[in-house]
KOLLOZA-236588 format. One line per field, with one value per residue (C-alpha): residue number from 1; residue in three letters; x, y negated, z. Coordinates in Angstrom, 1 decimal, padded with zeros to 4 digits. Example, Ala and Ser with C-alpha at 12.3 -4.5 7.8 and 13.67 -1.06 7.14 Angstrom:
BEGIN
nr = [1  2]
rest = [ALA  SER]
c1 = [012.3  013.7]
c2 = [004.5  001.1]
c3 = [007.8  007.1]
% end
This chain:
BEGIN
nr = [1  2  3  4  5  6  7  8  9  10  11  12  13  14  15  16  17  18  19  20  21  22  23  24  25  26  27  28  29  30  31  32  33  34  35  36  37  38  39  40  41  42  43  44  45  46  47  48  49  50  51  52  53  54  55  56  57  58  59  60  61  62  63  64  65  66  67  68  69  70  71  72  73  74  75  76  77  78  79  80  81  82  83  84  85  86  87  88  89  90  91  92  93  94  95  96  97  98  99  100  101  102  103  104  105  106  107  108  109  110  111  112  113  114  115  116  117  118  119  120  121  122  123  124  125  126  127  128  129  130  131  132  133  134  135  136  137  138  139  140  141  142  143  144  145  146  147  148  149  150  151  152  153  154  155  156  157  158  159  160  161  162  163  164  165  166  167  168  169  170  171  172  173  174  175  176  177  178  179  180  181  182  183  184  185  186  187  188  189  190  191  192  193  194  195  196  197  198  199  200  201  202  203  204  205  206  207  208  209  210  211  212  213  214  215  216  217  218  219  220  221  222  223  224  225  226  227  228  229  230  231  232  233  234  235  236  237  238  239  240  241  242  243  244  245  246  247  248  249  250  251  252  253  254  255  256  257  258  259  260  261  262  263  264  265  266  267  268  269  270  271  272  273  274  275  276  277  278  279  280  281  282  283  284  285  286  287  288  289  290  291  292  293  294  295  296  297  298  299  300  301  302  303  304  305  306  307  308  309  310  311  312  313  314  315  316  317  318  319  320  321  322  323  324  325  326  327  328  329  330  331  332  333  334  335  336  337  338  339  340  341  342  343  344  345  346  347  348  349  350  351  352  353  354  355  356  357  358  359  360  361  362  363  364  365  366  367  368  369  370  371  372  373  374  375  376  377  378  379  380  381  382  383  384  385  386  387  388  389  390  391  392  393  394  395  396  397  398  399  400  401  402  403  404  405  406  407  408  409  410  411  412  413  414  415  416  417  418  419  420  421  422  423  424  425  426  427  428  429  430  431  432  433  434  435  436  437  438  439  440  441  442  443  444  445  446  447  448  449  450  451  452  453  454  455  456  457  458  459  460  461  462  463  464  465  466  467  468  469  470  471  472  473  474  475  476  477  478  479  480  481  482  483  484  485  486  487  488  489  490  491  492  493  494  495  496  497  498  499  500  501  502  503  504  505  506  507  508  509  510  511  512  513  514  515  516  517  518  519  520  521  522  523  524  525  526  527  528  529  530  531  532  533  534  535  536  537  538  539  540  541  542  543  544  545  546  547  548  549  550  551  552  553  554  555  556  557  558  559  560  561  562  563  564  565  566  567  568  569  570  571  572  573  574  575  576  577]
rest = [UNK  UNK  UNK  UNK  UNK  UNK  UNK  UNK  UNK  UNK  UNK  UNK  UNK  UNK  UNK  UNK  UNK  UNK  UNK  UNK  UNK  UNK  UNK  UNK  UNK  UNK  UNK  UNK  UNK  UNK  UNK  UNK  UNK  UNK  UNK  UNK  UNK  UNK  UNK  UNK  UNK  UNK  UNK  UNK  UNK  UNK  UNK  UNK  UNK  UNK  UNK  UNK  UNK  UNK  UNK  UNK  UNK  UNK  UNK  UNK  UNK  UNK  UNK  UNK  UNK  UNK  UNK  UNK  UNK  UNK  UNK  UNK  UNK  UNK  UNK  UNK  UNK  UNK  UNK  UNK  UNK  UNK  UNK  UNK  UNK  UNK  UNK  UNK  UNK  UNK  UNK  UNK  UNK  UNK  UNK  UNK  UNK  UNK  UNK  UNK  UNK  UNK  UNK  UNK  UNK  UNK  UNK  UNK  UNK  UNK  UNK  UNK  UNK  UNK  UNK  UNK  UNK  UNK  UNK  UNK  UNK  UNK  UNK  UNK  UNK  UNK  UNK  UNK  UNK  UNK  UNK  UNK  UNK  UNK  UNK  UNK  UNK  UNK  UNK  UNK  UNK  UNK  UNK  UNK  UNK  UNK  UNK  UNK  UNK  UNK  UNK  UNK  UNK  UNK  UNK  UNK  UNK  UNK  UNK  UNK  UNK  UNK  UNK  UNK  UNK  UNK  UNK  UNK  UNK  UNK  UNK  UNK  UNK  UNK  UNK  UNK  UNK  UNK  UNK  UNK  UNK  UNK  UNK  UNK  UNK  UNK  UNK  UNK  UNK  UNK  UNK  UNK  UNK  UNK  UNK  UNK  UNK  UNK  UNK  UNK  UNK  UNK  UNK  UNK  UNK  UNK  UNK  UNK  UNK  UNK  UNK  UNK  UNK  UNK  UNK  UNK  UNK  UNK  UNK  UNK  UNK  UNK  UNK  UNK  UNK  UNK  UNK  UNK  UNK  UNK  UNK  UNK  UNK  UNK  UNK  UNK  UNK  UNK  UNK  UNK  UNK  UNK  UNK  UNK  UNK  UNK  UNK  UNK  UNK  UNK  UNK  UNK  UNK  UNK  UNK  UNK  UNK  UNK  UNK  UNK  UNK  UNK  UNK  UNK  UNK  UNK  UNK  UNK  UNK  UNK  UNK  UNK  UNK  UNK  UNK  UNK  UNK  UNK  UNK  UNK  UNK  UNK  UNK  UNK  UNK  UNK  UNK  UNK  UNK  UNK  UNK  UNK  UNK  UNK  UNK  UNK  UNK  UNK  UNK  UNK  UNK  UNK  UNK  UNK  UNK  UNK  UNK  UNK  UNK  UNK  UNK  UNK  UNK  UNK  UNK  UNK  UNK  UNK  UNK  UNK  UNK  UNK  UNK  UNK  UNK  UNK  UNK  UNK  UNK  UNK  UNK  UNK  UNK  UNK  UNK  UNK  UNK  UNK  UNK  UNK  UNK  UNK  UNK  UNK  UNK  UNK  UNK  UNK  UNK  UNK  UNK  UNK  UNK  UNK  UNK  UNK  UNK  UNK  UNK  UNK  UNK  UNK  UNK  UNK  UNK  UNK  UNK  UNK  UNK  UNK  UNK  UNK  UNK  UNK  UNK  UNK  UNK  UNK  UNK  UNK  UNK  UNK  UNK  UNK  UNK  UNK  UNK  UNK  UNK  UNK  UNK  UNK  UNK  UNK  UNK  UNK  UNK  UNK  UNK  UNK  UNK  UNK  UNK  UNK  UNK  UNK  UNK  UNK  UNK  UNK  UNK  UNK  UNK  UNK  UNK  UNK  UNK  UNK  UNK  UNK  UNK  UNK  UNK  UNK  UNK  UNK  UNK  UNK  UNK  UNK  UNK  UNK  UNK  UNK  UNK  UNK  UNK  UNK  UNK  UNK  UNK  UNK  UNK  UNK  UNK  UNK  UNK  UNK  UNK  UNK  UNK  UNK  UNK  UNK  UNK  UNK  UNK  UNK  UNK  UNK  UNK  UNK  UNK  UNK  UNK  UNK  UNK  UNK  UNK  UNK  UNK  UNK  UNK  UNK  UNK  UNK  UNK  UNK  UNK  UNK  UNK  UNK  UNK  UNK  UNK  UNK  UNK  UNK  UNK  UNK  UNK  UNK  UNK  UNK  UNK  UNK  UNK  UNK  UNK  UNK  UNK  UNK  UNK  UNK  UNK  UNK  UNK  UNK  UNK  UNK  UNK  UNK  UNK  UNK  UNK  UNK  UNK  UNK  UNK  UNK  UNK  UNK  UNK  UNK  UNK  UNK  UNK  UNK  UNK  UNK  UNK  UNK  UNK  UNK  UNK  UNK  UNK  UNK  UNK  UNK  UNK  UNK  UNK  UNK  UNK  UNK  UNK  UNK  UNK  UNK  UNK  UNK  UNK  UNK  UNK  UNK  UNK  UNK  UNK  UNK  UNK  UNK  UNK  UNK  UNK  UNK  UNK  UNK  UNK  UNK  UNK  UNK  UNK  UNK  UNK  UNK  UNK]
c1 = [005.6  005.9  008.0  009.0  009.4  011.9  012.2  014.9  014.8  016.9  016.1  018.6  018.6  015.8  013.9  010.2  007.5  005.0  002.6  005.2  006.2  009.7  011.6  010.4  006.9  007.0  008.0  005.0  002.8  003.8  003.4  -000.2  -001.7  -004.9  -004.3  -001.1  -001.1  -000.5  001.5  001.3  002.2  001.6  -001.8  -002.5  -005.1  -005.6  -005.2  -008.2  -008.6  -006.5  -005.8  -002.2  -001.3  001.1  002.6  006.3  008.7  012.5  015.4  013.8  010.6  007.3  008.2  009.1  008.5  006.9  007.8  011.4  012.1  010.5  012.6  015.8  015.2  014.4  017.7  019.8  022.7  023.0  020.8  017.9  016.8  013.1  012.6  009.3  009.1  006.0  004.3  001.2  -001.8  -002.1  001.6  001.4  -001.6  000.0  003.3  002.0  003.5  000.1  000.7  003.0  004.3  006.0  007.6  008.9  010.7  012.0  013.5  015.0  016.6  018.0  019.0  022.8  022.4  020.8  023.6  026.3  024.9  024.6  028.1  026.9  028.6  025.9  026.2  025.6  022.4  019.2  015.9  012.1  009.4  005.6  003.4  000.5  -002.1  -003.1  -005.8  -003.8  -000.2  000.6  003.9  006.4  007.8  011.3  013.4  017.2  020.1  023.4  024.4  027.6  026.2  029.0  028.7  025.7  026.0  023.5  024.4  022.2  024.0  023.2  019.5  019.7  021.3  018.8  015.9  017.5  018.0  014.4  013.0  014.9  013.3  009.8  009.5  011.5  008.9  008.2  011.9  012.1  009.8  012.2  015.1  013.3  013.2  016.9  017.7  015.9  018.0  021.2  020.5  020.0  023.2  025.6  023.4  023.1  026.8  027.3  024.8  026.6  030.0  028.3  026.8  030.1  031.7  028.9  029.4  033.1  032.4  029.8  031.7  029.2  031.6  029.3  030.7  033.7  036.5  036.8  037.0  039.4  041.6  041.6  042.3  045.2  046.5  046.1  047.8  050.8  050.9  050.8  053.7  055.9  054.4  056.9  054.6  051.6  049.2  046.1  044.1  045.4  049.0  048.6  049.5  046.8  046.6  046.4  043.7  041.7  042.1  040.8  037.8  037.1  037.0  034.6  032.4  032.3  031.3  028.6  027.2  026.8  023.2  023.5  025.8  023.6  020.5  022.3  023.4  019.9  018.4  020.9  020.1  016.3  016.3  018.7  016.2  013.3  015.0  016.0  012.5  011.4  013.3  013.9  012.3  015.8  016.7  020.3  021.1  022.1  025.9  027.6  029.3  032.8  032.3  030.5  032.9  030.7  031.9  035.5  036.5  035.3  038.3  040.7  038.9  039.8  043.4  043.5  042.1  044.5  047.5  046.8  046.4  050.0  050.5  048.7  045.3  044.5  041.8  038.5  036.4  034.0  032.4  034.6  033.1  034.0  032.4  030.2  029.3  025.9  022.7  020.4  017.3  014.9  011.6  012.3  015.8  015.0  012.9  015.7  018.3  016.1  015.2  018.8  020.2  018.1  019.4  022.9  026.0  027.2  028.9  028.2  024.5  024.7  026.7  024.2  021.3  023.0  023.7  020.0  018.9  021.7  021.0  017.3  015.7  015.9  016.4  019.9  019.5  019.2  021.8  024.3  023.2  023.8  026.9  028.5  027.7  029.4  032.4  032.8  033.1  036.0  034.5  036.6  034.2  031.5  034.0  034.7  031.0  030.5  033.3  031.7  028.3  029.9  031.9  028.9  026.6  024.3  025.2  024.9  024.9  028.7  030.5  033.6  034.1  034.7  038.4  038.4  036.3  038.5  041.6  039.9  039.5  043.0  044.6  042.8  044.6  041.5  042.8  040.0  040.2  044.0  043.3  040.9  043.3  046.2  044.0  043.4  047.1  048.1  048.1  049.3  052.2  052.9  055.5  053.3  050.4  052.6  053.3  049.6  048.9  051.5  049.9  046.4  047.8  049.3  045.9  044.1  042.8  043.0  042.6  045.6  047.6  047.0  047.7  050.9  051.9  051.3  053.5  056.4  055.9  056.1  059.4  060.8  060.5  058.8  059.3  058.2  055.2  054.3  053.9  051.5  049.6  049.0  048.1  045.5  043.7  041.9  038.2  037.6  036.9  038.2  041.5  041.8  041.3  044.0  046.4  045.8  046.7  049.8  051.0  050.3  051.8  054.4  055.7  055.0  053.5  050.8  049.3  049.0  047.6  044.9  044.0  043.2  041.3  039.3  038.4  037.1  035.1  033.5  032.2  030.3  032.7  032.2  035.5  037.4  035.6  036.3  040.0  040.3  038.5  040.9  043.9  042.7  042.3  045.7  044.4  045.8  043.5  044.8  043.2  039.8  040.0  041.1  037.9  035.8  037.5  036.7  033.0  033.2  034.9  032.5  029.5  030.8  031.4  027.8  026.7  028.9  027.6  024.0  024.9  026.6  023.5  021.3  023.6  023.7  020.0  019.0  018.2  017.0  019.4  019.8  016.5  014.3  014.6  016.2  019.2  017.4  014.7  017.4  019.2  015.9  015.2  018.7  018.3  014.9  016.4  019.3  016.7  014.8  017.6  019.3  021.8]
c2 = [028.6  031.7  031.2  032.7  030.8  032.0  030.4  031.7  030.2  031.8  032.5  032.3  034.7  033.6  031.9  031.3  030.5  027.6  030.2  031.5  034.7  036.1  037.3  040.8  039.6  037.8  041.1  042.7  039.9  040.1  043.9  043.8  040.4  040.4  041.0  043.1  046.1  049.5  052.3  055.7  059.0  057.6  056.2  052.4  050.7  047.7  047.0  048.1  051.3  053.2  052.1  051.4  051.1  048.5  047.4  047.3  049.0  049.2  051.2  054.3  053.6  053.2  055.3  052.3  052.4  049.0  049.1  050.1  047.5  044.7  045.7  045.8  042.3  040.9  042.3  041.5  039.1  037.4  035.4  036.9  035.6  035.4  035.4  034.5  035.6  034.3  034.4  032.7  035.0  034.8  035.6  038.6  040.0  039.6  041.2  043.9  042.6  042.7  045.7  046.7  049.7  047.4  045.3  048.3  049.5  046.1  045.2  048.7  048.6  045.1  045.3  045.4  042.2  040.5  042.0  040.6  037.1  037.0  038.3  041.5  044.9  047.0  049.7  047.1  045.6  045.9  044.7  045.2  043.6  043.5  042.6  040.2  040.2  036.6  035.3  032.4  033.4  037.1  037.2  039.3  038.5  040.0  039.9  040.5  040.9  042.7  045.4  043.3  040.1  037.8  038.8  037.1  033.7  032.4  029.4  027.5  029.3  032.6  031.8  030.7  034.0  036.1  034.2  034.7  038.4  039.0  036.8  038.7  042.0  040.6  038.8  041.2  041.7  038.0  037.3  039.7  037.3  034.5  036.6  037.2  033.5  033.3  035.9  034.0  030.9  033.0  034.5  031.0  029.5  031.0  029.9  026.4  026.2  027.2  024.6  021.9  022.7  022.3  018.9  017.7  018.5  016.7  013.6  013.4  014.1  011.4  008.8  008.8  008.6  007.7  010.6  012.1  009.5  009.3  013.0  013.5  010.6  012.1  015.6  014.4  012.5  015.6  017.8  015.5  015.5  019.3  019.6  018.0  020.0  022.5  024.6  026.8  025.2  025.6  022.8  023.6  023.1  019.7  016.3  014.0  011.8  014.7  016.3  013.0  013.1  016.7  015.7  012.7  015.2  017.5  014.5  013.8  017.4  017.1  014.0  015.8  016.4  020.2  021.0  018.9  020.8  024.1  022.8  021.6  025.0  026.7  024.4  024.6  028.4  028.3  026.0  028.2  031.1  029.0  027.7  031.1  030.8  027.1  023.7  022.2  022.9  022.1  018.7  018.6  018.0  016.5  019.3  017.7  017.9  021.2  023.9  026.6  025.3  024.7  027.1  024.4  022.4  025.3  025.6  022.0  022.7  025.9  024.2  021.2  023.4  025.5  022.6  022.7  026.4  029.6  029.9  033.0  035.2  034.3  036.9  037.9  040.9  043.1  043.7  046.8  049.5  051.8  053.9  052.3  054.2  055.4  053.3  055.9  056.3  059.7  059.0  059.1  062.2  063.9  063.0  064.1  067.4  068.4  067.1  069.8  072.7  071.7  071.1  068.4  065.4  063.2  063.9  063.0  059.8  058.7  059.3  057.4  054.5  054.5  054.1  051.5  049.3  049.8  050.3  049.1  052.7  052.4  055.6  057.8  055.7  056.5  060.2  060.9  058.8  060.6  064.0  062.9  061.5  064.5  066.6  064.5  061.7  058.7  056.1  057.4  057.2  053.6  052.8  054.4  052.3  049.2  050.1  050.3  047.1  045.1  046.5  048.3  051.8  052.2  055.9  056.4  053.0  054.5  056.5  053.3  053.6  057.3  056.9  054.0  056.2  059.0  056.5  055.2  058.7  059.3  056.3  054.1  050.6  048.6  050.8  050.2  046.5  046.6  048.7  046.3  043.4  045.6  046.1  042.4  041.5  044.9  045.7  043.0  045.0  048.0  045.8  044.4  048.0  048.7  045.5  046.6  050.1  048.6  046.2  049.2  050.9  048.0  045.8  042.2  040.8  042.8  041.8  038.1  038.6  040.5  037.8  035.2  037.2  037.2  033.5  032.7  034.7  032.6  035.4  033.1  035.0  038.3  036.6  035.0  038.4  039.6  036.3  036.5  040.2  039.4  036.7  039.0  038.3  036.8  033.0  032.2  033.9  032.4  028.9  029.3  031.0  028.3  025.6  027.5  027.9  024.3  022.6  025.1  026.8  023.9  026.4  024.0  025.9  029.2  027.2  025.5  028.8  030.5  027.4  027.3  031.0  030.3  027.3  029.3  031.7  028.7  028.2  024.5  023.9  025.1  022.6  019.8  020.8  020.5  017.2  015.9  017.0  015.1  012.0  012.3  013.0  015.5  018.5  020.4  018.0  018.5  022.2  021.9  020.0  022.6  025.3  023.4  023.4  027.1  027.7  025.5  027.2  030.6  029.4  028.2  031.5  033.4  031.3  032.1  035.8  035.6  034.1  036.7  039.5  038.2  037.9  040.9  043.8  046.1  047.7  046.8  048.2  047.5  051.1  051.8  054.1  056.9  057.0  056.8  059.8  061.7  060.9  062.1  065.3  065.9  065.3  067.7  070.4  069.8  069.3  072.6  073.5]
c3 = [-040.7  -038.6  -035.5  -032.1  -028.9  -026.2  -022.8  -020.3  -016.8  -014.1  -010.4  -007.7  -004.7  -002.3  -005.1  -004.5  -007.1  -006.5  -005.2  -002.7  -004.6  -004.3  -007.4  -006.7  -006.2  -009.5  -011.2  -009.5  -010.7  -014.4  -014.3  -012.9  -013.9  -015.9  -019.6  -019.2  -021.5  -020.0  -021.6  -019.9  -021.5  -025.0  -024.1  -024.1  -021.9  -019.7  -016.0  -014.0  -016.0  -013.4  -009.8  -009.2  -012.9  -014.1  -017.5  -016.7  -019.1  -019.4  -020.7  -019.2  -021.1  -019.2  -016.1  -013.9  -010.2  -009.4  -005.7  -006.3  -009.1  -007.0  -004.0  -006.2  -007.6  -004.2  -002.8  -005.8  -004.7  -008.1  -010.5  -012.4  -015.7  -016.5  -020.3  -021.9  -025.6  -027.3  -030.7  -032.0  -032.2  -036.0  -036.4  -034.0  -035.8  -039.2  -038.4  -036.1  -032.8  -031.0  -028.8  -026.0  -028.0  -030.6  -027.9  -026.1  -029.2  -030.1  -026.7  -026.1  -029.6  -029.0  -025.3  -026.2  -028.2  -025.1  -022.9  -025.3  -025.4  -021.6  -021.0  -019.4  -019.9  -021.6  -019.0  -016.3  -017.9  -015.9  -017.1  -017.0  -019.2  -019.6  -022.6  -022.1  -024.8  -024.4  -026.8  -028.2  -027.6  -027.0  -025.1  -023.2  -019.7  -019.4  -016.2  -016.8  -014.4  -014.0  -011.6  -011.3  -009.9  -011.2  -014.9  -016.4  -018.1  -020.7  -022.9  -025.4  -028.1  -026.5  -026.3  -030.0  -031.0  -029.1  -030.7  -034.2  -033.7  -032.5  -035.2  -037.8  -036.6  -036.1  -039.4  -041.5  -044.2  -044.5  -044.7  -047.7  -049.6  -048.8  -049.9  -053.2  -053.8  -052.8  -055.3  -058.1  -057.2  -057.1  -060.5  -061.9  -060.6  -063.1  -066.0  -064.6  -064.2  -067.8  -068.9  -066.9  -068.5  -071.9  -070.7  -069.4  -072.8  -074.6  -072.3  -073.2  -076.9  -077.2  -075.2  -072.4  -069.5  -066.7  -064.6  -066.4  -066.2  -062.4  -061.8  -064.7  -063.3  -059.8  -061.1  -063.1  -060.0  -057.8  -060.4  -060.3  -056.5  -056.4  -058.9  -056.2  -053.3  -052.0  -049.7  -050.5  -052.9  -050.6  -048.9  -045.3  -046.3  -047.9  -046.4  -045.1  -048.2  -050.6  -048.5  -048.8  -052.5  -052.6  -050.5  -052.9  -055.8  -053.9  -053.2  -057.0  -057.5  -054.9  -056.6  -059.9  -060.7  -061.4  -058.5  -056.2  -057.3  -056.5  -053.1  -052.3  -053.1  -050.9  -048.0  -048.4  -048.1  -045.1  -043.4  -044.3  -042.4  -039.4  -038.9  -037.8  -034.5  -033.9  -034.5  -035.0  -038.6  -039.6  -041.1  -044.7  -044.4  -047.5  -049.3  -048.9  -045.1  -044.9  -043.4  -045.0  -048.3  -047.5  -050.2  -052.7  -051.5  -052.4  -055.8  -056.5  -055.5  -057.6  -060.7  -060.4  -059.7  -062.9  -065.2  -066.4  -066.1  -067.2  -065.4  -063.4  -064.8  -063.2  -061.5  -064.2  -065.7  -067.8  -071.2  -073.1  -075.2  -073.2  -076.3  -076.7  -075.7  -078.4  -078.7  -079.9  -078.1  -076.5  -075.4  -071.7  -072.1  -074.1  -071.5  -068.5  -070.1  -071.0  -067.7  -065.9  -068.0  -069.2  -067.1  -069.4  -067.9  -070.9  -070.5  -066.8  -067.7  -070.3  -068.0  -065.2  -067.5  -068.6  -064.9  -064.3  -067.3  -068.1  -064.7  -061.1  -059.8  -058.5  -056.4  -059.5  -061.3  -058.5  -058.4  -062.1  -062.5  -059.5  -061.0  -064.3  -062.4  -060.3  -063.5  -064.7  -066.8  -066.1  -067.5  -065.1  -062.2  -063.1  -063.1  -059.7  -058.4  -059.8  -058.3  -054.9  -055.5  -056.5  -053.8  -056.1  -054.8  -051.0  -050.1  -049.7  -050.2  -048.5  -051.7  -053.7  -053.9  -054.5  -057.7  -058.8  -058.4  -060.5  -063.4  -062.8  -062.9  -066.2  -067.7  -068.1  -068.7  -067.1  -063.9  -063.8  -064.0  -061.1  -059.1  -059.8  -058.4  -055.3  -054.8  -055.3  -051.5  -050.4  -052.9  -055.5  -057.3  -057.6  -058.7  -061.5  -062.7  -062.8  -064.7  -067.3  -067.5  -067.9  -070.6  -072.4  -072.4  -074.0  -071.2  -072.6  -069.1  -067.9  -071.0  -070.1  -066.4  -067.1  -069.5  -066.8  -064.4  -066.9  -067.6  -063.9  -063.8  -066.7  -069.3  -071.7  -075.0  -073.6  -072.0  -075.3  -076.9  -074.2  -074.3  -078.1  -077.7  -075.1  -077.2  -079.6  -079.0  -075.6  -075.8  -072.3  -073.0  -076.5  -075.1  -072.4  -074.8  -077.4  -074.8  -073.8  -077.4  -078.2  -075.1  -073.7  -076.9  -079.3  -081.7  -082.8  -085.7  -083.7  -080.7  -082.8  -084.5  -081.1  -080.0  -083.2  -082.8  -079.3  -080.5  -083.3  -080.7  -079.1  -076.2  -075.4  -073.5  -076.5  -078.8  -076.4  -076.1  -079.9  -079.8  -077.1  -079.1  -082.1  -080.0  -078.5  -075.0  -072.6  -073.2  -070.2  -067.9  -069.6  -069.4  -065.7  -065.0  -066.8  -064.7  -061.6  -062.3  -063.0  -059.7  -057.8  -059.3  -058.3  -054.8  -054.5  -055.8  -053.3  -050.3  -051.3  -051.5  -048.1  -046.5  -048.1  -046.8  -043.3  -042.9  -045.0  -042.7  -045.4  -047.8  -051.5  -052.7  -049.7  -048.4  -045.0  -045.0  -043.2  -045.9  -048.6  -047.1  -046.9  -050.6  -051.5  -049.6  -051.3  -054.7  -054.0  -053.2  -056.4  -059.0  -059.2  -061.8]
% end
């Protein structure tokens, strides 16, 4: 495993080395010792090629006065840190950090990070460094101090963060391979969650209750406790005993084979990244005690709280008619040809969709969809918004809301639904109006959500109309509406009809709900547990994505932003209309 070693001793005023060197003498030594690489006017060489040459470099580049910097360090009234940053020879050769030039660029670009971790105001940071091309462990000596002597302070955490930053830069390309593996795991998570829900249903159906009874019992108990809870129904507002019950349920989730496998995958890839800059990999903390997954606790509370009331719509992909692309052989050629000669937003839209759905070229997808949207095509505007929302489009993410509003102003129901969700925390009453608008324009998710709002306000009959309207084809919605009609409205036949429709679509929770009703069991508890696994799976997915985003220094397509802008400018010069 590739790794970087960083040592950071500090030298007090008057410090002498074992050989009797002062701090300034030590700076002179690292700049002139055998093996130091010289950079002069863009030319590299070794000590001895020119009398009086040295290898020190700094913020100013390579034009460092050896005598002046030695005198400054000797006379400095505060501490001076002496970093040693080392790589193994094979690692340095492989990643290209086997020359002074690379280290000059790295340390100058990351000097503010070093200043921050040492508590030094960036304008006060002083430093010099030299690269030594040792046979086994090429390394850099770096001396750091502040023009304000009392500023610097370096903790173990600070050293850790500096190592992490440097490792991320040095091993960038190798990290990308790790991220590729992470992506594969991330893409597999949703499918594995779906499979587990099916397995859970099968366990209950077949009477194999090795796992199911305990979690169902505890979820039912938590639901009862929450019904009497007067404050916010989130983990942090619960009493001690209820919090312990929540953690018990999270532990049961963590013990599940499928959830455990996902958690193990997340931890292994985290360790693989951490090993590049430290030998101390993090311990695998049980998921119920891991603060990085505290949102799982709130997922448990959310699921239990919604067992006896309408569930909130989960975050899932909106499905609607895009006006399907033609599947003939020359479709792409046809679109490309006509896009160059016709100012037709529908052509631009279809070409953008082709790139979005059938290729990995998100740059061209963004380009053509924006052209269609800017010419007034609301569906294209909505897809541009989604591209920014999901991180697929990266050129102008600040435009996200502008394109959403373009689709909203055109009366596009699914855009109105997205905009209503955006407004929920900012203006609930305005959000409600947009949910109603979206519902009126055919968004089944908005119809259900608006019905839930009316239900929570006590307007049960009006809510029922919207619930029934929303349950046209979507299995998730049909299952929840079926449960509401059966238990809340005592409309047993209509409730079973919606549940049966969802079951016929292969939706396993609906089948199990029907089974539970036939056996005289409380089917709402069963569906609550199914929802819990859905939420937990999504959280594991999100945490994997968070880790990916934090470590990923290249943009979505592996192209840095400067190159992307150059590509965009080039295309703008070629594609003339």
